[in-house]
N, CA, C and O atoms as a DFTB+ gen file, in Angstrom:
464 C
 N C O
     1  1       0.850      -1.176       0.000
     2  2       0.000       0.000       0.000
     3  2       0.896       1.240       0.000
     4  3       1.789       1.378       0.836
     5  1       0.641       2.129      -0.945
     6  2       1.373       3.385      -1.047
     7  2       0.452       4.507      -0.579
     8  3      -0.697       4.588      -1.015
     9  1       0.941       5.359       0.294
    10  2       0.161       6.490       0.793
    11  2       0.435       7.715      -0.069
    12  3       1.586       8.033      -0.369
    13  1      -0.631       8.394      -0.460
    14  2      -0.541       9.665      -1.172
    15  2      -1.061      10.728      -0.214
    16  3      -2.205      10.652       0.233
    17  1      -0.231      11.719       0.104
    18  2      -0.612      12.779       1.034
    19  2      -0.514      14.101       0.281
    20  3       0.578      14.575      -0.032
    21  1      -1.686      14.692      -0.007
    22  2      -1.710      15.947      -0.766
    23  2      -3.033      16.639      -0.488
    24  3      -4.084      15.998      -0.495
    25  1      -2.991      17.933      -0.244
    26  2      -4.219      18.675       0.036
    27  2      -5.034      18.949      -1.223
    28  3      -6.198      19.338      -1.122
    29  1      -4.461      18.758      -2.393
    30  2      -5.151      18.970      -3.665
    31  2      -5.877      17.683      -4.058
    32  3      -5.239      16.683      -4.388
    33  1      -7.208      17.709      -4.021
    34  2      -7.988      16.493      -4.280
    35  2      -7.767      15.958      -5.695
    36  3      -7.767      14.745      -5.901
    37  1      -7.580      16.848      -6.670
    38  2      -7.343      16.383      -8.040
    39  2      -5.995      15.680      -8.157
    40  3      -5.877      14.672      -8.854
    41  1      -4.985      16.205      -7.481
    42  2      -3.666      15.567      -7.504
    43  2      -3.725      14.200      -6.815
    44  3      -3.172      13.224      -7.320
    45  1      -4.397      14.135      -5.660
    46  2      -4.542      12.846      -4.968
    47  2      -5.188      11.823      -5.880
    48  3      -4.706      10.697      -6.006
    49  1      -6.277      12.216      -6.514
    50  2      -7.003      11.295      -7.385
    51  2      -6.146      10.859      -8.571
    52  3      -6.120       9.681      -8.927
    53  1      -5.445      11.814      -9.180
    54  2      -4.616      11.494     -10.345
    55  2      -3.489      10.531      -9.976
    56  3      -3.216       9.580     -10.708
    57  1      -2.836      10.778      -8.842
    58  2      -1.747       9.890      -8.428
    59  2      -2.260       8.498      -8.084
    60  3      -1.646       7.499      -8.458
    61  1      -3.373       8.428      -7.380
    62  2      -3.937       7.112      -7.053
    63  2      -4.379       6.376      -8.314
    64  3      -4.163       5.170      -8.434
    65  1      -4.999       7.095      -9.257
    66  2      -5.395       6.461     -10.518
    67  2      -4.181       5.894     -11.247
    68  3      -4.225       4.775     -11.758
    69  1      -3.103       6.665     -11.293
    70  2      -1.877       6.196     -11.943
    71  2      -1.381       4.914     -11.283
    72  3      -1.045       3.947     -11.966
    73  1      -1.337       4.912      -9.961
    74  2      -0.841       3.732      -9.255
    75  2      -1.748       2.532      -9.467
    76  3      -1.269       1.416      -9.662
    77  1      -3.050       2.754      -9.430
    78  2      -3.993       1.652      -9.626
    79  2      -3.865       1.050     -11.019
    80  3      -3.930      -0.170     -11.173
    81  1      -3.682       1.894     -12.042
    82  2      -3.479       1.410     -13.405
    83  2      -2.228       0.534     -13.482
    84  3      -2.172      -0.423     -14.254
    85  1      -1.229       0.879     -12.671
    86  2       0.020       0.117     -12.645
    87  2      -0.057      -1.099     -11.720
    88  3       0.932      -1.812     -11.549
    89  1      -1.225      -1.336     -11.125
    90  2      -1.405      -2.495     -10.257
    91  2      -0.896      -2.294      -8.838
    92  3      -0.645      -3.264      -8.123
    93  1      -0.744      -1.041      -8.429
    94  2      -0.239      -0.739      -7.093
    95  2      -1.379      -0.235      -6.203
    96  3      -2.162       0.620      -6.616
    97  1      -1.468      -0.756      -5.006
    98  2      -2.494      -0.335      -4.060
    99  2      -2.154       1.048      -3.524
   100  3      -0.986       1.379      -3.321
   101  1      -3.191       1.852      -3.298
   102  2      -2.990       3.245      -2.902
   103  2      -4.049       3.640      -1.886
   104  3      -5.193       3.189      -1.945
   105  1      -3.643       4.491      -0.956
   106  2      -4.591       5.115      -0.021
   107  2      -4.250       6.596       0.036
   108  3      -3.094       6.966       0.236
   109  1      -5.259       7.439      -0.141
   110  2      -5.047       8.880      -0.225
   111  2      -5.445       9.569       1.073
   112  3      -6.394       9.174       1.749
   113  1      -4.688      10.612       1.397
   114  2      -4.923      11.421       2.592
   115  2      -4.877      12.890       2.211
   116  3      -4.013      13.304       1.438
   117  1      -5.805      13.686       2.748
   118  2      -5.897      15.101       2.422
   119  2      -4.951      15.965       3.234
   120  3      -4.800      17.154       2.953
   121  1      -4.309      15.379       4.244
   122  2      -3.382      16.153       5.074
   123  2      -2.380      15.222       5.736
   124  3      -2.585      14.011       5.823
   125  1      -1.293      15.818       6.198
   126  2      -0.291      15.058       6.939
   127  2      -0.894      14.516       8.226
   128  3      -0.611      13.391       8.636
   129  1      -1.731      15.336       8.858
   130  2      -2.355      14.922      10.109
   131  2      -3.259      13.702       9.904
   132  3      -3.283      12.804      10.746
   133  1      -4.002      13.663       8.791
   134  2      -4.868      12.519       8.498
   135  2      -4.026      11.267       8.271
   136  3      -4.389      10.182       8.726
   137  1      -2.904      11.415       7.570
   138  2      -2.020      10.269       7.372
   139  2      -1.497       9.759       8.716
   140  3      -1.544       8.557       8.979
   141  1      -1.006      10.649       9.558
   142  2      -0.442      10.227      10.841
   143  2      -1.488       9.552      11.722
   144  3      -1.164       8.634      12.475
   145  1      -2.722       9.994      11.637
   146  2      -3.790       9.381      12.425
   147  2      -4.059       7.940      11.983
   148  3      -4.478       7.108      12.787
   149  1      -3.818       7.653      10.707
   150  2      -4.080       6.317      10.170
   151  2      -2.835       5.450      10.091
   152  3      -2.941       4.245       9.865
   153  1      -1.677       6.026      10.268
   154  2      -0.416       5.305      10.065
   155  2      -0.115       4.355      11.214
   156  3      -0.270       4.685      12.390
   157  1       0.316       3.183      10.831
   158  2       0.845       2.206      11.781
   159  2       2.093       1.626      11.121
   160  3       2.091       1.378       9.915
   161  1       3.158       1.408      11.891
   162  2       4.373       0.858      11.289
   163  2       4.077      -0.397      10.464
   164  3       3.379      -1.308      10.910
   165  1       4.624      -0.415       9.262
   166  2       4.449      -1.551       8.372
   167  2       3.207      -1.481       7.500
   168  3       3.018      -2.340       6.639
   169  1       2.356      -0.485       7.697
   170  2       1.109      -0.393       6.936
   171  2       1.335       0.058       5.494
   172  3       0.543      -0.270       4.611
   173  1       2.398       0.800       5.256
   174  2       2.664       1.351       3.927
   175  2       4.071       0.979       3.484
   176  3       4.981       0.855       4.304
   177  1       4.239       0.801       2.170
   178  2       5.565       0.507       1.626
   179  2       6.275       1.774       1.169
   180  3       7.490       1.778       0.968
   181  1       5.501       2.860       1.004
   182  2       6.073       4.138       0.607
   183  2       5.039       5.232       0.833
   184  3       3.839       4.968       0.911
   185  1       5.529       6.468       0.938
   186  2       4.668       7.643       1.071
   187  2       5.089       8.643       0.008
   188  3       6.275       8.928      -0.164
   189  1       4.099       9.173      -0.703
   190  2       4.317      10.272      -1.646
   191  2       3.596      11.462      -1.045
   192  3       2.373      11.445      -0.910
   193  1       4.344      12.499      -0.681
   194  2       3.730      13.640      -0.013
   195  2       4.020      14.951      -0.713
   196  3       5.117      15.183      -1.220
   197  1       3.011      15.797      -0.725
   198  2       3.183      17.161      -1.198
   199  2       4.030      17.900      -0.171
   200  3       4.076      17.516       0.998
   201  1       4.682      18.933      -0.601
   202  2       5.522      19.720       0.301
   203  2       4.708      20.792       1.018
   204  3       4.765      20.919       2.241
   205  1       3.960      21.548       0.250
   206  2       3.224      22.683       0.814
   207  2       1.762      22.313       1.028
   208  3       0.990      22.176       0.078
   209  1       1.403      22.156       2.295
   210  2       0.033      21.840       2.678
   211  2      -0.329      22.677       3.893
   212  3       0.543      23.038       4.682
   213  1      -1.618      22.990       4.049
   214  2      -2.037      23.677       5.270
   215  2      -1.744      22.800       6.490
   216  3      -1.757      21.573       6.389
   217  1      -1.488      23.404       7.606
   218  2      -1.150      22.617       8.798
   219  2       0.275      22.125       8.684
   220  3       1.190      22.907       8.424
   221  1       0.466      20.852       8.875
   222  2       1.795      20.244       8.818
   223  2       2.283      20.171       7.372
   224  3       1.554      19.716       6.490
   225  1       3.506      20.615       7.132
   226  2       4.083      20.572       5.787
   227  2       4.639      19.193       5.484
   228  3       4.754      18.336       6.360
   229  1       4.980      19.005       4.216
   230  2       5.590      17.746       3.808
   231  2       6.934      17.506       4.475
   232  3       7.272      16.363       4.783
   233  1       7.707      18.560       4.704
   234  2       8.995      18.398       5.398
   235  2       8.781      17.982       6.850
   236  3       9.519      17.151       7.380
   237  1       7.774      18.558       7.486
   238  2       7.468      18.159       8.861
   239  2       6.981      16.715       8.908
   240  3       7.341      15.963       9.813
   241  1       6.159      16.331       7.929
   242  2       5.700      14.944       7.856
   243  2       6.878      14.000       7.638
   244  3       6.962      12.951       8.277
   245  1       7.770      14.361       6.755
   246  2       8.968      13.553       6.507
   247  2       9.735      13.326       7.804
   248  3      10.130      12.199       8.101
   249  1       9.945      14.376       8.570
   250  2      10.675      14.246       9.838
   251  2       9.940      13.323      10.804
   252  3      10.573      12.506      11.473
   253  1       8.622      13.436      10.888
   254  2       7.842      12.578      11.781
   255  2       7.931      11.116      11.349
   256  3       8.091      10.224      12.181
   257  1       7.825      10.881      10.047
   258  2       7.914       9.506       9.541
   259  2       9.284       8.923       9.854
   260  3       9.383       7.787      10.316
   261  1      10.333       9.684       9.609
   262  2      11.686       9.172       9.816
   263  2      11.974       8.897      11.284
   264  3      12.805       8.043      11.591
   265  1      11.311       9.597      12.200
   266  2      11.472       9.299      13.630
   267  2      10.760       8.005      14.014
   268  3      11.268       7.237      14.831
   269  1       9.592       7.760      13.433
   270  2       8.807       6.601      13.838
   271  2       9.091       5.353      13.001
   272  3       9.013       4.233      13.505
   273  1       9.419       5.547      11.728
   274  2       9.671       4.416      10.828
   275  2      10.771       4.811       9.841
   276  3      10.489       5.123       8.684
   277  1      12.020       4.797      10.299
   278  2      13.138       5.344       9.514
   279  2      13.325       4.725       8.132
   280  3      13.844       5.384       7.230
   281  1      12.915       3.477       7.951
   282  2      13.136       2.820       6.669
   283  2      12.001       3.015       5.672
   284  3      12.090       2.533       4.542
   285  1      10.943       3.707       6.062
   286  2       9.823       3.929       5.156
   287  2      10.231       4.962       4.100
   288  3      10.515       6.108       4.447
   289  1      10.265       4.580       2.825
   290  2      10.677       5.510       1.773
   291  2       9.628       6.605       1.557
   292  3       8.430       6.330       1.478
   293  1      10.099       7.838       1.464
   294  2       9.228       8.992       1.255
   295  2       9.679       9.733       0.000
   296  3      10.858      10.043      -0.172
   297  1       8.709      10.009      -0.873
   298  2       8.947      10.819      -2.063
   299  2       8.233      12.147      -1.842
   300  3       7.037      12.171      -1.553
   301  1       8.959      13.244      -1.977
   302  2       8.394      14.576      -1.783
   303  2       8.113      15.185      -3.156
   304  3       8.960      15.158      -4.049
   305  1       6.902      15.736      -3.306
   306  2       6.546      16.422      -4.546
   307  2       6.160      17.857      -4.221
   308  3       5.611      18.138      -3.156
   309  1       6.452      18.761      -5.148
   310  2       6.159      20.171      -4.909
   311  2       6.034      20.915      -6.225
   312  3       6.533      20.470      -7.259
   313  1       5.367      22.044      -6.169
   314  2       5.296      22.911      -7.337
   315  2       6.383      23.986      -7.291
   316  3       6.561      24.737      -8.251
   317  1       7.097      24.055      -6.186
   318  2       8.127      25.078      -5.999
   319  2       9.509      24.522      -6.313
   320  3       9.917      23.491      -5.778
   321  1      10.208      25.210      -7.174
   322  2      11.586      24.820      -7.481
   323  2      12.488      25.640      -6.568
   324  3      12.676      26.840      -6.771
   325  1      13.035      24.982      -5.572
   326  2      13.838      25.663      -4.562
   327  2      14.951      24.710      -4.138
   328  3      14.696      23.710      -3.468
   329  1      16.177      25.020      -4.528
   330  2      17.309      24.137      -4.255
   331  2      17.521      23.922      -2.765
   332  3      17.881      22.821      -2.346
   333  1      17.305      24.946      -1.963
   334  2      17.508      24.813      -0.520
   335  2      16.476      23.852       0.083
   336  3      16.824      23.017       0.918
   337  1      15.218      23.965      -0.332
   338  2      14.181      23.074       0.176
   339  2      14.429      21.648      -0.295
   340  3      14.239      20.695       0.461
   341  1      14.855      21.504      -1.553
   342  2      15.188      20.170      -2.065
   343  2      16.286      19.545      -1.205
   344  3      16.204      18.374      -0.834
   345  1      17.294      20.323      -0.898
   346  2      18.401      19.811      -0.085
   347  2      17.914      19.418       1.309
   348  3      18.323      18.386       1.840
   349  1      17.043      20.235       1.902
   350  2      16.496      19.908       3.226
   351  2      15.716      18.599       3.182
   352  3      15.815      17.781       4.097
   353  1      14.943      18.403       2.118
   354  2      14.169      17.159       1.989
   355  2      15.096      15.951       1.837
   356  3      14.900      14.925       2.489
   357  1      16.086      16.077       0.991
   358  2      17.012      14.956       0.765
   359  2      17.838      14.685       2.021
   360  3      18.059      13.527       2.375
   361  1      18.295      15.740       2.697
   362  2      19.035      15.561       3.945
   363  2      18.156      14.949       5.030
   364  3      18.643      14.246       5.915
   365  1      16.858      15.223       4.951
   366  2      15.909      14.683       5.927
   367  2      15.509      13.245       5.662
   368  3      14.763      12.652       6.442
   369  1      15.998      12.680       4.567
   370  2      15.741      11.275       4.303
   371  2      14.792      10.975       3.164
   372  3      14.429       9.817       2.961
   373  1      14.375      11.996       2.404
   374  2      13.505      11.741       1.260
   375  2      14.236      10.885       0.239
   376  3      15.430      11.070       0.006
   377  1      13.525       9.960      -0.363
   378  2      14.102       9.109      -1.399
   379  2      14.196       9.860      -2.723
   380  3      15.092       9.610      -3.529
   381  1      13.244      10.798      -2.941
   382  2      13.244      11.583      -4.179
   383  2      12.522      12.901      -3.928
   384  3      11.731      13.024      -2.993
   385  1      12.806      13.876      -4.773
   386  2      12.185      15.199      -4.722
   387  2      11.754      15.512      -6.144
   388  3      12.598      15.765      -7.003
   389  1      10.449      15.497      -6.404
   390  2       9.928      15.685      -7.746
   391  2       9.148      16.988      -7.835
   392  3       8.407      17.342      -6.919
   393  1       9.321      17.699      -8.946
   394  2       8.657      18.975      -9.154
   395  2       7.426      18.774     -10.043
   396  3       7.490      18.133     -11.093
   397  1       6.296      19.346      -9.584
   398  2       5.050      19.281     -10.357
   399  2       5.163      20.196     -11.567
   400  3       5.787      21.251     -11.460
   401  1       4.599      19.850     -12.693
   402  2       3.848      18.624     -12.910
   403  2       4.784      17.417     -12.965
   404  3       5.806      17.425     -13.650
   405  1       4.406      16.409     -12.238
   406  2       5.223      15.202     -12.142
   407  2       5.036      14.370     -13.406
   408  3       3.918      14.155     -13.873
   409  1       6.137      13.918     -13.932
   410  2       6.053      12.971     -15.059
   411  2       5.759      11.595     -14.483
   412  3       6.443      11.133     -13.570
   413  1       4.738      10.948     -15.024
   414  2       4.351       9.623     -14.545
   415  2       5.537       8.673     -14.514
   416  3       5.726       7.934     -13.548
   417  1       6.334       8.695     -15.573
   418  2       7.473       7.782     -15.668
   419  2       8.480       8.012     -14.546
   420  3       9.070       7.057     -14.040
   421  1       8.681       9.271     -14.151
   422  2       9.627       9.559     -13.068
   423  2       9.139       8.984     -11.748
   424  3       9.899       8.331     -11.032
   425  1       7.869       9.225     -11.423
   426  2       7.325       8.690     -10.176
   427  2       7.355       7.171     -10.186
   428  3       7.768       6.550      -9.207
   429  1       6.922       6.573     -11.276
   430  2       6.898       5.113     -11.353
   431  2       8.298       4.519     -11.272
   432  3       8.484       3.447     -10.696
   433  1       9.274       5.199     -11.837
   434  2      10.650       4.721     -11.772
   435  2      11.153       4.711     -10.319
   436  3      11.788       3.753      -9.878
   437  1      10.861       5.781      -9.594
   438  2      11.274       5.834      -8.182
   439  2      10.554       4.769      -7.365
   440  3      11.160       4.125      -6.509
   441  1       9.277       4.584      -7.624
   442  2       8.530       3.566      -6.882
   443  2       9.020       2.162      -7.233
   444  3       9.090       1.300      -6.356
   445  1       9.359       1.919      -8.495
   446  2       9.899       0.619      -8.883
   447  2      11.209       0.342      -8.148
   448  3      11.460      -0.783      -7.714
   449  1      12.035       1.367      -8.013
   450  2      13.294       1.223      -7.286
   451  2      13.029       0.897      -5.818
   452  3      13.704       0.052      -5.230
   453  1      12.038       1.573      -5.234
   454  2      11.696       1.340      -3.827
   455  2      11.144      -0.066      -3.625
   456  3      11.508      -0.756      -2.672
   457  1      10.262      -0.482      -4.532
   458  2       9.584      -1.774      -4.380
   459  2      10.424      -2.943      -4.838
   460  3      10.088      -4.097      -4.575
   461  1      11.521      -2.651      -5.525
   462  2      12.410      -3.724      -5.962
   463  2      11.865      -4.415      -7.167
   464  3      12.483      -5.350      -7.675
């Protein structure tokens, strides 16, 4: 099960549709807080999270995930091209940092690497 965390309902739906077409199970969350409320160690094989969301940001979510489940791969997506933020995400343990609009092939390639 791959978690999609994004406050944009159209983006959540599009990412889940892409994963489902590829035969990958997906669960969508409208906020970092909603994901954390449902998260249990081992429940997800990866998390794809938006960076800029109301409430808890994607970077804050990344830090929380890495404290509770350090080996859970996290892919950060954003519409902002910012080298400093990218570096913070990668230093914080993100597996990838993708800029919207995300190319399907790029996301799927990273997920294939994560899933083996």
